[in-house]
C-alpha positions in Angstrom: -19.2 1.1 17.3 -18.2 3.6 14.6 -16.8 2.7 11.2 -14.1 4.9 9.7 -13.3 4.5 6.0 -9.9 6.3 5.5 -9.5 7.4 1.9 -6.3 8.8 0.4 -6.9 11.9 -1.8 -6.6 11.8 -5.5 -3.5 12.4 -7.6 -1.8 15.8 -7.8 0.9 16.9 -10.2 3.5 16.5 -7.5 2.4 12.9 -7.0 2.7 12.4 -10.8 6.2 13.8 -10.8 7.3 12.1 -7.6 7.8 15.3 -5.6 7.4 15.1 -1.9 4.3 17.1 -0.8 3.8 16.8 2.9 2.1 19.9 4.3 2.5 21.8 1.1 -0.9 22.6 -0.3 -1.0 21.1 -3.9 -4.3 20.8 -5.7 -5.7 17.7 -7.5 -5.1 17.3 -11.1 -7.6 15.9 -13.6 -6.7 12.4 -12.9 -7.1 13.0 -9.2 -10.6 14.3 -9.7 -11.5 11.2 -11.8 -10.1 9.0 -9.0 -12.2 10.8 -6.4 -15.3 10.4 -8.4 -14.6 6.7 -9.0 -14.0 6.2 -5.3 -17.2 8.0 -4.5 -19.2 5.8 -6.8 -17.8 2.7 -5.2 -18.6 4.0 -1.7 -22.2 4.5 -2.8 -22.6 0.7 -2.5 -22.6 1.2 1.3 -24.4 3.6 3.5 -22.5 6.6 5.1 -23.5 9.3 7.5 -20.9 12.0 7.0 -17.7 12.9 5.1 -14.7 14.5 6.9 -11.4 15.7 5.5 -8.0 17.2 6.0 -8.2 20.9 5.1 -5.4 20.7 2.5 -7.0 21.3 -0.9 -6.2 17.9 -2.4 -8.0 16.1 0.4 -10.8 18.7 0.7 -11.7 18.6 -3.0 -11.5 14.7 -3.0 -13.9 14.8 -0.1 -16.2 17.3 -1.8 -16.4 15.1 -4.9 -17.1 12.0 -2.8 -19.7 13.9 -0.7 -21.6 14.8 -3.9 -21.5 11.2 -5.0 -22.9 10.1 -1.7 -25.5 12.9 -1.4 -23.9 14.1 1.8 -22.7 17.6 0.8 -19.5 19.3 1.8 -17.1 17.7 4.2 -16.3 18.8 7.7 -12.6 19.8 8.0 -10.3 18.7 10.8 -6.7 20.2 10.9 -5.4 17.2 12.8 -5.9 15.1 9.6 -3.3 17.0 7.5 -0.4 15.2 5.9 2.8 14.3 7.6 5.3 17.2 7.5 8.5 16.3 5.6 10.3 19.5 6.4 13.0 20.7 4.1 12.4 17.7 1.7 9.0 19.1 0.6 8.9 19.9 -3.1 12.0 17.9 -3.8 12.2 15.1 -6.4 13.7 11.7 -5.7 17.0 12.7 -7.2 17.1 15.9 -5.1 16.3 14.0 -1.9 19.0 11.5 -2.6 21.5 14.3 -3.2 20.6 16.5 -0.2 19.4 13.9 2.2 21.0 10.5 1.5 20.0 7.5 3.7 21.1 8.1 7.3 20.9 11.9 7.1 18.1 13.5 9.1 15.7 15.8 7.2 15.2 19.0 9.3 11.5 19.6 10.2 10.3 16.1 9.3 7.6 14.6 11.6 8.2 11.1 12.7 5.6 8.5 12.2 5.1 8.4 16.0 4.4 12.1 16.0 1.9 11.7 13.2 0.2 8.9 15.1 0.1 11.0 18.3 -1.7 13.7 16.4 -4.0 11.6 14.2 -5.1 8.7 16.4 -6.7 10.9 19.1 -8.4 12.9 16.4 -9.9 9.8 14.8 -11.1 8.6 18.2 -12.6 12.1 18.9 -14.4 12.0 15.5 -15.7 8.5 16.2 -16.9 9.5 19.7 -18.8 12.5 18.1 -20.5 10.1 15.6 -21.5 7.0 17.6 -22.9 4.1 15.6 -22.3 5.8 12.3 -20.2 5.1 9.2 -17.8 7.9 8.2 -15.6 8.6 5.2 -12.4 10.3 6.3 -10.3 11.7 3.4 -6.7 12.2 4.4 -3.2 11.5 3.1 -0.8 8.6 2.4 1.6 9.4 5.2 -1.2 9.7 7.7 -2.7 6.4 6.7 0.7 4.7 6.8 1.2 6.1 10.3 -2.2 4.9 11.5 -1.6 1.4 10.1 1.9 1.4 11.6 0.4 2.1 15.0 -2.6 -0.2 15.0 -1.7 -3.0 12.5 2.0 -3.0 11.5 1.7 -6.1 9.3 -0.4 -4.0 6.8 1.6 -0.8 6.9 3.9 -1.6 4.0 1.0 -2.4 1.6 0.2 -0.2 -1.3 -1.5 3.1 -0.5 -2.6 4.5 -3.8 -4.4 7.7 -4.6 -8.2 7.2 -4.1 -7.7 4.0 -2.1 -10.0 2.9 0.8 -8.9 1.4 4.2 -11.6 0.5 6.7 -11.3 0.7 10.5 -13.6 0.1 13.5 -13.7 2.3 16.6 -15.1 0.5 19.6 -14.5 0.8 23.4 -12.0 3.7 22.8 -9.8 1.7 20.5 -9.2 1.7 16.7 -8.7 -1.6 14.9 -8.3 -2.4 11.2 -11.2 -4.1 9.4 -9.6 -4.5 6.0 -6.5 -2.9 4.4 -7.6 -4.6 1.2 -11.2 -3.6 1.6 -13.5 -5.0 -1.1 -14.0 -1.5 -2.3 -10.2 -1.1 -2.5 -9.8 -3.8 -5.1 -12.0 -2.0 -7.6 -10.6 1.5 -6.7 -7.2 0.2 -7.9 -8.6 0.1 -11.4 -8.0 3.8 -11.7 -5.0 3.9 -9.4 -1.7 5.5 -10.4 1.5 5.1 -8.3 1.7 3.8 -4.7 2.8 6.2 -1.9 6.3 4.5 -1.8 6.7 5.1 -5.5 5.8 8.8 -5.1 7.7 9.5 -1.9 11.4 8.5 -1.5 11.4 9.2 2.2 8.4 6.8 2.8 10.0 4.2 0.6 13.2 4.1 2.5 11.7 4.2 6.0 11.1 0.8 7.8 7.8 -0.1 9.2 7.9 -0.6 13.0 5.5 -1.4 15.8 5.3 1.8 17.8 2.5 0.9 20.2 
């Protein structure tokens, strides 16, 4: 059995101003670095074997900060963990999204949650298989975590996914299951939280949660 603690990266200026990021590489801001350090200190209460991350800079730097707190050094990067692509909506504010892509209008280039799950779930299983009987911190993105939850535990998929939040999973017998959406660490990490994913991303907020598997 392998434990996977999925962590959402810290805040960026685009998060702060409610601009859709997706695959656009936007760095952490000062608040995001503080959130990453807080999450790292909380994770120190448990024992971990490695830190992995999406290669986008906001996730990579969050993982680097957490890795230093845990004494595990720099993270390993996996391109399959990058954020969901939002196509032509990336960089737009809520008002711009509503004007250009009102509800019911497709956004060119946007990945579906099913496509994200098809990319990320095999990667998480591959990572777990490469680290048997270990506990791993995996720093990724809100849209990725939402897609994973939607696939393996839809009842939790609409819960708050804030910057720096922690969501724990178990990989066993080739399957991924949720341990705790509201992991005990998550409760305290919310002390430095800013907005939820749905508050920062108009497209995520309007999209229903469905069981896809």
